[in-house]
N, C-alpha and C positions, 0 to 999 in steps of 0.2 A: 504494500500500500504506500502511496506517495502523497504527502500533504504539503501544500503551499499555503502559508498564512499570509494573505494579502491584506494589508491594513489600508483603509480608505481614510484620507485626511479630511479635515473640516474646512479647508480653504476651497477656492473655486475649482481647482483641478488637481489631479494627482501630482504630488510634489516633484516626482521624478521627471515629469514632462518639461519642466522649465529650468532655464539656466539664467545667465546674466541677461539674455534677450528678454525674458519674461519681466525681469525687474525694470528694464528700460521701458518696455511697452506699458507696464502698469503705471510707471511714473508719468509717461506721456499721456496715458488715458486720464489720470487724475488732473493733469494740467489742462487737458482738453475740456474736462468737465468743469473745472474751475473757470475756464474762459467762457464756456457756454453760460454758466450761471451769472456771469457779469453782464450778459446782454440784458436789455430791458424789455424789448418786445417779445411776445410769444406768438410765433407764426412762421411765415416763409423765411424770415431772417435766421431762424434756427437751422434751416437747411442750407443756406448759403446766400451770398450777396453778388455772385457773378451774374450780371444782368443778361448775358447771352446764354446762360444755362437755364434749363427748364425743370421746375418741380411744381407743377401747377395743379390747383384744385380743379377738378373737372365736373361741371354741372351738366348732366346728360340732357340731350335735346328731347323735344316732344314733337312727334309726328315727322321726324326726319329719318335719314338712313341709320342713325345710331339710336333710335328710340328704344330698340330692344335692350340696349345696355342699361336703361333705367330700371329694368327688372332686377338686375344684380347690383346696381349702384345708384341709389336715389339721393346721393349726398347733396344737401342744401336745398333740395326741391321742396315745395310746399306740400303739406299733408292733404291738400285738397285734390291733388292730381291722381290719376289712375295708377295702379300698381305701386302706390306709395308704401314704403317699408320704414316704420319708425325706428327699427333697429339700426338704420344707417345714419342716424342723426349725428351732427357735429355738435358736441357739448362743451360747455365751460362750467366748471364747478365753482360756486361763489358762496362764501360765507356771508351770513347776515350782516348788512351794513357795508360790505365791500362794493367797489365800483368796477364795472367792466368797460374798458375802452376798446374800440374796434374800428377797423377800416379795411376795404377791399378794393382791388384795382383789376380792371379787365383791359388787357393789352389789345385794343381793337379800335379801328377807325369808325366802326359802326356806331352811330348815335343811338340814343334811346336810354330810357331810365329803367332802373330796377329798384324794387322795394326790399330793403333788408329789415326783417322782423325777428324779434326775439320772443321766445315763449317759455313758459314753465308749466308743470303739471301741478295743479292745486291740491291734488290728492296723493302726491308721491314725492318724497324728498330723497329718493335713492339716487344712485349714480346714473341710472338709465330709465328715466321716466318715459312712458310710452303713450300718453294720452293723445287722442286725435279728435275727441268730441268736445263736450262742454267743459271738461276739466282742463282743456288746452287754453291757457290764459296768455294773452299778449302783454308784454311789459314794455316794449319799445319798438319803434318803427321809424325808418328813414327812407325816403325815396330820392334817388339821385343817379347821375350818369356815372357808371363805373370807369369808363374809358377817358382818355385824355390826360390833361395836366393835373398836377397835384391839387387837391382841394380838401375841404372838410370831409372826413370819412373815406379818404382815397389817397393811400401812399403810392405815388406815381413811380417810384424808383425802388430798387432792391435795398438801397441804403436807407431810405426813409422807413421802410417796413422793418428793417433790421434795428434801427435806432428806437422806433416805437413812438408812442403818443407824446406830443409836446407837453401835454398837461402833466405828464409824469417826469419826462426827461429834460424838458426845457428846450429840446430841439426835435428833429424828426418831422412828423406830420401832425395835423390837428385831427383828433379822432372824435367820432361820436361816442356817447357813453350812456350807461344807465346804472342805477344803484339797486342792489338787492334789498328792497325794503319790505320783503314778504314776511319777515319775522323768523325765518328758518334758513339754515344752510341748505342749498339745493343746487341741482343742475338745471341750466338753461340751454336751449338749443336755438339755432339760427335757421331761417328759411328765406329763400329768394323767390321773387315773383316771376322771373323769366328764366329761360332754359337755353342750353346749347352753346355754352362758351366756357373758356378757361380763365381762372383767376390766377394771375401770375404773382402778384404781391398782396399780402394780407397780414393782418395782425389782430389778435384778440388778447388783450393784456388785463389781468386782474390786479387791483391795487387796493390797499386800505389807507385810511387817513383822509386828509382834506387837501384842497388845492395848495400847492407849494410845499407839501410835506407828505407826498404819497410814498408808500412802500409797496413794491411790486411783489407778487407771489407767483413763482414759476410752477410748472407742473400741474396746470389746471385745464388744459385744452386736450380733448380726446374724442375719438370716435371708434366704433367697433367695425367700421367698414369704410375705408378710405378709397375714393376714386381719384386717381392722379393721372395727369397727362404730361407727356414730354416728347421730345424728338420730332418736333414739327418745325418746318421752315419758318412758320409764323404761328402765333397763338390761335389764329383762326383756321389754319390749314387742317385738313383731315388726312393728308398723306404723311405716312411715317418716313422720317429721314434718318438714316444712319450713315454718316460720312465715312467711317473707317471701321470695318469689321474687327472686333476684338479690342477696340480702343474707345476711350471716352472722347466725345467731340463737343462742339459748341452747343448742342441741343440736349445732351444727355443730363441725367439727374445731377444735382449739386453734390459736392463731395460729402456733405453731412446729411444727405437725404436719408431719412429712416424714422423709426419709431421706438418709443420706450413702452414696454409691456409689463404691467403688474399682474402677478398670478397669486391669488389668495391661497394661503396655507390653511386649509380647513381642518387640519389635524392638530392644531394647537388650541389651547384654551381661549386664546384671543380670537376675536371675530374680524379683526381689521389689520392682519399682518401679512406681508406680501414678499415674494421674490420679484426682483425687477431685472429685466433684460433690455438690451439696446440692440436693435437690428438696423443695419444700414445697407444701401445699395449704391454706393458712389460710382458715378460714371456709367450706370446702366441706362438702357433705353427701353421704353415701354409703350409708346403710343397711348392708348387708354388702358390703364392697368388698375386692378383692384387688389387691395392689401387687407388682410384680416389675420386673426390669430385664434387658436383654440387648443383643446386638449386631445383632439382626435386626428385631424388632418382634413383632406378634401371631403371625406365621407365619415359618417358616424353610425352606420347601421350594420357594418360587417365586423369581422374580427379586427383586433387592433393592428395586426400585420397588414391587412388589406386596406383598412381605413387610412393608413398613413402613406400609402403609395400615391405618387403623382398620377393624374388621370388626364384623359384626352378631351374632357369636357369642362364645363363651368362647375363651380362649387357655390351654389347660389346663396344659401342662407346659413351656412355652417359657421357663422361668426360667434365669438364667445367673449374673448378678452378685449378690453379697451386698448387702443393704441394711442399713446401720448406723444406730444411734440417734445416734451422734456421729461426728465426724471419725475415721476408723480410726486406731488408735494408730500414729503415724509410725515408731515403732521397729520395727514389724512390717510395716505396709503403707507402705513408704517412697515418697518423692516422686520421680517420674521427671523426665527432661530434656524441656523443651518441644520439639515439632517445629517445622519451618519450611516455608514454601511461598512461591512466587512465581508470578504470573500475568502473561502478556503477551497483550493483546488486539490482534490484527493484522488490520486491514482491507486488502483488496486488490481490484483490479479483476479480474473473470473474464477468462480468456484467450479471444480470439475463436475461433469465432463466437458464443460465449456472451456475454450482456450482463449488466449490473448488477455488483453487488459481492458479496463473501463475507467471512467472518471466520474466523480460527483463534485459539483460545484455547490458548496454549502454557503448560503447567503443569510446575512442578518441585516435587516433594513429598519430604520426608524420611521419611515413614511412609505406610503404606497409608491411603487416604482415599476419601471419596465427594465428588464435585464436582457441584453443581447450579447451572446457569446459567439465569436468567430473562432472556429477551430481551423487555423490556417495550416494546412498539412504541407503545402509546398513551400511555405516560409517566405512568400513574396510580399506579405503585409496587406494583401488585398483578397477579396472574396473571389474565388474561381469556382463556378458552378460544377465543373467536371471533377473537382477533387475535394474542395473544402466543405465544411459543414457549418451551418448557422443554427444556434439554439436560442429561441426567444421565448420569454415568459413575461406575463404581466401579473403583478401582485397588488391587489386592491386594498390590502391592509398591512400594517407593519408586522414584523415577525421574522421567524427563521424558515428558510425554504431551501430546497435542493433541486438542482438541475442535473439530469443524468446524461452522460454520453456513453455510447456502447463501444467505443474504441474502434469504430469503423469509419472509412471515408465516405464520400458522397455516393459511391457505387456499392457500398456494403462490404468493402474489402477490409479484412482485419489488419490493423497496423501491428507490425512486429515490435517486440521489446527493443528499446534503444533508439527507435526512430524519433527524430526531432519534431516536436509539435509546438506551434506558436498559438497560445491562448490570448485573445484580446477580448476583454469583458468590459461592457459599459453598463452602468447603473444610472438610469434616468429617473429622477424624482419629479413628479408632476411634469411630464413632457409638455412642451409648448410648441405647437406646429404653426408654420407660416405658409399657408397655401397662397400662391400668387397667380393670378389669372392674366395671361397675355402679356407677360414681360418678355419682350422680344429678345433683348440681349442683356445678359447678366455677366458682369465682370468680376463677380465674387460677392458672396453674401457674408457680411461682417456681423457676427453676433458676439456681444460683449456682456460679461456679467457686471452688474451695477451694484447690487446688494441683495442678500448679505454676502459675506466673504470678500475675497480680494477682487478689485476691479481688474478686468483683463479679458483676453480672448477666450471664448467658449469653444468647445468642440461641437460640430454640427453633423447632422445625419440626413440621409435621403434614400429613397427607393424609387428609381425611375424605370423599373423593369417593365411597366405597362406602356411606356412611351416609345414609339418607333425611333430607331436610331439610324435607319438607312433611308435612302430616297429623299433626303432633305436638301433644301437650299438655304444656306450653303451646306455642302456635304459634311463639313467638319464642325457643324453647329454644336453637338454635345462635346464638351471639353473635359468633363469629369467622369469618373467611373460610374457604371450603371447603378450599383448598389453600395451604399456605405452605411452599415448599421453598427459600426464599432467606433466611429468618430474620427473626424479630421479637424484639425485646428483651423478656425476661420481666419481669413476669408477663403472660402472654397465654394463648390457647386457653381460651376461656370458654364455658360453656353453663349454662342455667338449668333449674329444675324447680319444680314446686309440690307434689310428693309422689313417689310411686313411678312416675315417668313421665319424659317428656322425651327429649331427643336421645340420651342415653347409657344409657337404661334397658335392662338386660340385654345390653349391648354392650361390646366392648373398644375403648376409645378410646386411640389411641397418640399420644404426643408424644416427640420425640427432640431431643437436642442432640448435642454431640460431646465426646469426652474432651478434645479441644483443637480449635479451629476458627478459621476466618477468614471474614469477610464483607467483600467489596469491591464498590464500586459505581462505575460510570462512565457519565456521560451526555454525549453529544456528537452532532453531526451525522454521519450515516452517509456521510461523504465518503471514498469509497474510491479516488479518483483519486490518482495519484502523479507525482512528477518524479524521475527518476534521472539520474545523471551521474557524472563522474569529476573528481578533482583530480590532474593530471599533474605530474610533475617534468619540465618542458618546458625542457630545457637550451638548445636552439637558438632559443628564444623565437619571435619573429615572422618569423625569417629564412625558414622554409619555408612560411609562410602557413597553418600548421596548428597547432592546439592539440592536442598529443599528447605521448607519452613514457610512462615507467613510472609506475604509480600511486604516490603518496606514502604513506609509512607514518609518520604523525605523530599522536601522541595528542592528544585534546582539540581536534580541529579540526571545525568545524561548517559545514554548508551551511544557510542560513537563508532562508526564503521570507517576503518582506515585501510589504505592500500600499502603496497610494499615500499612506497616512498615516504610513508608516514604522513600522508596527506588525508584530510577529512573528505570522504566520499559522500557520506550522509550521516545523519544522527537523529535521535529521538529523545524526547523527555520521558523519564520514567514516571508513570502515573502513580496516583495515590494508593493503588492496590499492588504496586510493585511491577506491573506489566509495562512493556514497551513494544513499539512497532517501528522499525527503521524502514522507511519507504525509499523509493528511488534507488533501488539496489541493482546495479548491472551484473553481468556475468563476470566471474573472475574469482581470485583467491584473496581473502581479506582477513583482517583481525578486528575484534570488537573489544573496546575498553569501556569502563565506566569511570565517570569523573564528575566533579561538581563545577568544573571550569567550562564556561559556555564555549562550544566549538564554533568555528567559522568554516563554511564550505570551501573546499579546495585549498585551504591553508594548512600549515603544519598542525598535526594533532596536538591537543592540549595534554598536559601531564596528567597522570593518574592521581587524582586527589579524591580520597574518600571523605564522606561527611566527618565532621569533627567527632573524635572519640569513637570511630569505627575502624575495624580491621577486616581484611579479606580472609575468607575461609575456603574458597575454592570456586571453580568454574567447570561447566560441563555443557556440551552440545548434545541434547537428547534427553529423554525421560528415563526414569528408573535409576538403578545404581550406576555410579561412575563419577569420576572427576578427573581433571587434567593433572592432578598431583602437585601442582605448584600454585598455592593460593596467592595470586598477584593481581587479580582483577583484569586479566587479559585472557581472551579466548582467541588463540591463534589458528591459522590455517582453515578458515571458513571458506569452503568451496561452494560457489553459487553457479549452477549450470541449468538455466532455463526453468527454474522452479524456486518458489519461495521456501524459506526455512523457518522452523519454529523450535521452541525450547532451547534457545541460546541463553542459558541460565547462569546467574552469578550468585554467590553466597557471601554475605557480609554479616557482621554482628557488632554490637557495641563492645568497646573495650571496657570490660567490667572486672575489676579486682576488688578485693576487700581484705585489707590487712588487719589481723587480729593479734593483739599483744597479750602475752601471759607472763605472770611472775609468781614464783613460789619460793619458800625458804625451808631449809631442812629442819630448823628448830625455831618454834615460836617464842620460847622463853629460855634462851641460853644463859649460861653463867658468864659473867665478865671474864674475858680471857679465852673463851671458847672460839674454835673455828667453825663457822657455819657456811653453807653453800646456798646461793641463790640460783634458781633455774629460770631462765628467761626464754620465751618462745615467740616467734613471729610466724603466722600462717597466712597464706594467700587463699582466701575462701572465695574464689571466683574462677571463671573459665578463660580469663585472659592473663597474659604474662604481666607481672608487675616488675618494673625496672627501677634502678636507682633507689633501692629500699634502704632506709637507715633506721636506727633506734637510738634514742637518747636514754642513758642510764643516770638516774639521779640518786646516787648512793650517798647517804648522810656521812658527815665527818666522824661520827662515832664508830665507824668501821674502818679497819685498816686492810687495804687490798693485799692479797697474797698471790693469787693466780687466776687464770680463766681458761676455758676451752670453748671454741666456737665451731659449729658444724660447717659453717661456710663464712666467708668474708673475714674482715679484720676488726679487732676491738682495741680501742685506745683508752686505757683506764686513766691516763693523765689529763685528758681533755676535760673541760668544764662546760657542760656536763660531758661525761664519758660517752663516746660515740662507737656504735657498732655499725660498720659499713657492710651491710649484708649483700648488696649487689642485686641480682635478679632472682625473683621467686616465680617459679612456674605455677600453673594452675593447680590448686590444692596442695602445694608443697609447703613444708614447714622447716624453719631453721631454728637451732637451739644454741643458747649461750649459757654456760655455767660460770659463776664467779665465786671464788672462795675468799672469805674475809675473816678477820679476827675482831671479836667484840671488845671495844676499848672501855666502854663506860656503861653503867647500869641506867640507861635512859630508854624510854619507849621510842622506837624508831618507826616512822612511816616513810617508806621510799617507794617511788613509782618509776615506770618506764613509759615512753611514748614512741610509737613507730610511725613512719610516714614515707612517702615516695616523692622524689623530686622530678618526676617525668611530666608534670603539668596536667595530668589527666585526673579528673576528680574520682574519688572512690565511690563505690556503691553506697557506703555508709561510713561515718567517721566518729561514731560514738563508742567504738570498741578498740580504738587505737591505744588505749591506756590500760595499764595493769599495775597493781601495787601489792606490796607485802609488808606486814607489820610485825615487828619483834618487840618483846618486852624483856630485856636482859635482867636477870635476878641479882639483886645486891641490896644491902641495907640502905634505905632511902629516908630522907627527912619527912617525906610525905608518902602515904600509901593511897594511891588514886583508886577510887571506886568506879567513877564514870566521868566522861566528858562528852557532851553532845550539844548540837545546835539545831534550832528549829525556826523556820520562817513563819512569822506571825505578821499579817498585813504586809507592810513593806519594811519590816525590821527583822533582824535575826537575833533571837534570844539564845544566849549561851548559858549552859548550866553544868556545873561539875560538883563532885562530892569527894571528900577524903575520908578514909577509915580512921586515921589517926594522924597527928602532926607533932613534930618535935622541932623547936627553934624556928618555926615557919614565920616569916615576916609579911610577905605580900605576894600577890600574883600579878604578873604583867600579861595582858591579852595582846596577842599579835595576829595580824592578818596578812595573807599572801594570795596573789592570783595564780602564781605558777609554782608554788612551793620552793622557790629559789630566793626570791626577794621578799623580806618581811617588813612590816611597818607596825609600830607600837600604837595601840588604840586607847588603852587605859589601864588602870590598876585597881585591884581589889585587895583590901587588907586581909591578912590571914588570921586564923584563930590563935596561932602561936603554939600552945601546948594543949593537946587533948587526946583522949583515948576514945572519943565518941565520933560518930559519923557527922560530918559537917557539910552542909549544902551551900553552894555559892551560885550567884547568877549575875550576868552582865548583858546589856542589850546594845547591839550594833545598830544605831539609828539610821546609818547611811551605808548599807552594804553595797559592795560592788555588783554591777549587773553581770550576771553569769555565775561562774563558779567562785566561791569564797572558801579559802582554806584558813583554818584557825589553829593556833596552839597556845599553850600557857607556859610561861616561865615562872617557876616557883623559886622565890628568893628566900634564903635563910637569913637569920639575924646577923650572921657574920659576912654576908655578901655572896656566898656561894649560891649556885642555882642548879636547877634541873628542869627538863622539858617534859611536857605532857605529850601524849600522842597527837597526831594531826587529824583533824576532822574536816569534813567538807559540807558546806551548805550552799545551795544554789538560789539565786534571786533572779527570776525572769519575769519582770513586770509586764502587764498587758498594755502599757503605754510605750510610745516610741521615744518621746523626748519629754522631760519634766524640767520646768524652771521654777525655782522656789527660793526663799519664801516670798509671799506676796500678801501684804506689803513687806518691803525689805528695809534694812537700816545699814548695817556695817558691811554685809556681804550678800552676794547673789550667786546661786549655784545653777548649773545646767547639768542634767544627767541623761544618759541614754546609751543603749547598747551600741547603736550605730552613730553615735555623736561624731565620730571621726570622719564620717562621710559628708559633713556639712561645713560650709563657711558660715560664720556667725558674726553678728555685729550688735552692739548696744547703742541705741540712738535716743536722743531726747525728743520732746514732742514736736520740734521743728524738723526732724529728720537728720540732724547732725550726728555723725558717727563719733561716739565717745571711746569705745573699745571695739576691737574686732580680732578675729582669729581665722586662720586658713584651714582648708580641708586637709585630710590625711594626718591629722594628729592622732596619737595612739591612745590618749586617755578617753574614758567614758564619763568623766566628771570634770567640770571646769568651775573654778572658783574665781569670782570677780570682786575686787575690792571696791566698795561703793561708799565708804565713809565720807568722802569729800564731795559727793554729789549733793546738790540741793534737793529739797523736798519737791515732789511733783510727779508728773507722768513720764514714763519711759517705755521703750519698746525693745524687745529682743527679736531679731530676725535671723532665722536659719534657712539656708537654701542650698540646693545643688541643681543638677541638670533636670531632675524630674520631680522634686519636692520642694515645698516652701512652707515654713511655719512662722507665725508672728504672734508674740505674747505681749499683752499689755500689762504693765507693772506700775506699782505706786511706791514712791520713796517717802517714808515718814520722817 
C-alpha cells in the first residue's frame, strides 16, 4: 500500500505552484487594486480610458435585425416592452440617505432624446428586486440627447467618465442625481426609453455626505446579465471588425474590461459573507456579447460534468451571481472564512486472485466541493483520451470521501508495478462558471482571487469537447487544449477570429474557477507493493525464541525501508497498536530499521534511535518461532519480488531494572572488642541489565575496619562514605559484600547502605535502595535505654524515650539529620540524674524536615562524657506544596516545601518593590528571612518557575 499525504494550504493556491513571480504578481495586483480604488467614478472608466477602444453597454434594438438578442439581453430596456426579463437589470445599491450621480453618452451623430428613469421595488429591499407592476416605483427621470458634446448627465469623453461627477470630484462632468430617501437601504435599477444603440461612456457613482464634502462608495454597481458591444468600426456599425487575428486592436475591449463576482458562502453561520473573484478579458473582441456567472455552467439540468461543458447554442437565463464593476463594497458583501481540504493518495496491491494495483484518493473537505483527478499515464501534463483517465466527483456536503481508481488506463489495461503515474487533483469549492455567448476572439481569460486569501492569479478550467474544432474560419481558431479539468494558471483559454467567425461564433463558451480551490500534483512510480509488520513490546525477549507481545503505543516511531546505499526508499509511522505498513515498495533487496528520527525520502537513512529507556530484543520476518539472533532493530536482506510482504516484526521493551539493597550483621549485641561481620547484598530485580551500579556504605566510627570480601567489583573502605563499585548487574543477578569490623565502644549503632546506578535511566522503583543494620554492643553504661521513638502528630514530630535507670546523667541533646551523615542540634532535655526507676522523656520537633527525618540522642554525664542512642526515622510528607509562615510575622519569615528548590522567590512590598529574592536550584527545603527591620504593613511572597506560580499575602506587625 502506498500513501501520499497531500496537505492543502489556506492561501489562494497550493504553495508549491508559486515562486518569486507569484510575489511580484501579487504585489502588482495589490497596487492595481489600490489604483482602481483611487478612481472616483464607477462605470466605463473602471474598464479603461483609451477612447478608441470599445467596452460599450449594448441596448438591444426593437423590431430590427438584432431584436432576437433582446430575449437573452434586455439590459437597460424598459419593463414595458415584450420579452422583458427583470433578471437582466443594471442595479446600484444605495444606503438610506446616500446620493446616486449618473451620466450616459451615446457615440452617434443621430439626434433624438432618451429618457433615463430610475426605479425601486417598494416591497423588496434585496439585492435583486424584480417588481414590474404596481410595486415598481419611479424615483427619478431625465430626458435628454445622449449623443454629442458634453452636457449635464452626459460624459462626452472617456476621461470625463473616468474622473466622474463634478459634484463629487470638482472636475469631470456634471451629473444628474437622486437621493435614496425611501427610509431603507435598497437596490435601484435604470431603464431607457429607446433601443438599438451602444453607450460608450457612462458613470453611476454613489456618495454620502453633502455638497462639497461627498465621500464616494465603490462596489455598488452590478448586474446579473451584462450585454456588451465592441469591435465595431463605429459605435453605430453592426459589422464586426477584427484588425489582427490573435492581437488586440483599436476596437477590442479595454485592458481592464471585466467583472468582480461575489459568491455567498452559505455554509457559515453568517448570512452575508462572500468569496470574491475578478475576471477580465483584455484585448478580446466580441461584437455583441453576453456575460453572466453561476454555479453550474451553460446548463443546469444535467449532471455537473455535462452542465459545465461549452455548448453550441445560447444559454438564455442561467444567470445567478451578480457581476460588479468593482470589488463589492466589503461593508455589504463581507469576506468569508477560507475553506480547507486534505488529500491522501493511497496505492495498494489488489487482493488475490486479482492482480496489479489500485489507488484510493481519500479526501477531507470543509465545504461542498467538486474534485477532478487527472491520472496522467503518459506524463505529458495534459489529458489524452486514448490513455489517460479522469475521475470527477461532486460532494454537496463537507466531510470525508474516497475516490477509487482501479489501476487501469483508458482502455482497461492494467498498469504494471513501477510505472510512473502523474496525479493532478483539483478541489473546487463553490465552483463559479463564466458562460460567455458570442465572444469572437479571446486573448486569454484572466481570473484573479480578490478575497479571502492572497490576491493573485487563479487556476481556470474548461471542457470544450462539444464544440467542433475543425472546418473553422480561421482554421487555427481554438488555441487551447480541448479539455482542462485539472487547472491552468490564468490567463488561459484562448481562441482567435478574423471577423464574425471562428471557434466561438454564436456559441456559449464556458470557463470556470472556484470560489476557493486547491490544485495538487504528485508524480511517482506506481509501486503498489507493501511491507507490513509489527513492533512488539517483547518482555521475554529471546527466551521463547519468538518475537511477539503486545503492540507498542509510542508516538513518532518509524519503520524505514533502506537500500544497499543506505538511502531511504520508503517509510511508515508505527501506529498506536504497534502495526505499520510501508507503501511504495519496489522490487529488490532491502533492510528495515526502526527509529524515532523522522526519515527523508531518498536521503541517507537516519540512525537507529529507540524510544527513551527502551532496548531491542530481536527481529524476525515471518510468524511463529524464530528471530534473527542479533537484537539490533535491523531486519536485513528483505527480498521483494512482485509480491507484498507481511510480518516484518520487531521486538523492543522498556529498560527496566530494580536495585534492591540488603544488610545484615552477624551479632546484634556484641561485646566491646568483638569482631562482627556485616553482609551487604545488591540485587537487580528486573529483566534489563543495570550498569554503573554503586553502593555507599555508611559505617559508624564506633567500628574499626578489618577486612572485606566482594563477589564482584571493588570496595574502598577509606572513602567517605565507603564506596562499593559493583559495575554491571544482569537480570536477576545479585552481588555480595562482607565487611569484618571490631566493636570499639558500647554504643547503639544504626548504619545503613544505599545503592544506585549512574546510567541515567530511572529505576522501576526507588524505595528499596536502602538497607540498615542495628547493633547494641554490651558494656556498663551510665544510662540503660528502654525505648526511643518518634511519631508524626499534625505537622510536628513528637519524640519520646525512656530509661530503666540512670547514674550521673546530666542532660540529653536531641539531634536531627537528613542523611545520617550530617547532624544538627535541636534542643536539650534535663536528665533525672540518679534513679533506679523507669523515667519517661518527651520533646517535640515543631518544624520537621519535609521527607525523611533521622533523630538520635546524646546522653551527657555530669563529668562531660557522653553516649549515643540508636537512630530512629520519622517521615513528614505534608499535603501542601509550599507553606509560608507565620502570618502575621515580626522578626522572621519562613518558607517550607519539599520542592522549594524548584522555584525562584522574591519578597516584595505593597508597591511591588523587591526586598529579598533567591534563585532556583537551591538545595534547602526551608528558607528563613530576617524581617526585623521591615516596617509594619502588607507584603507579598512570590514563587514561580516555568509552569507554576504562587503568591502569598502577608502582614508585618
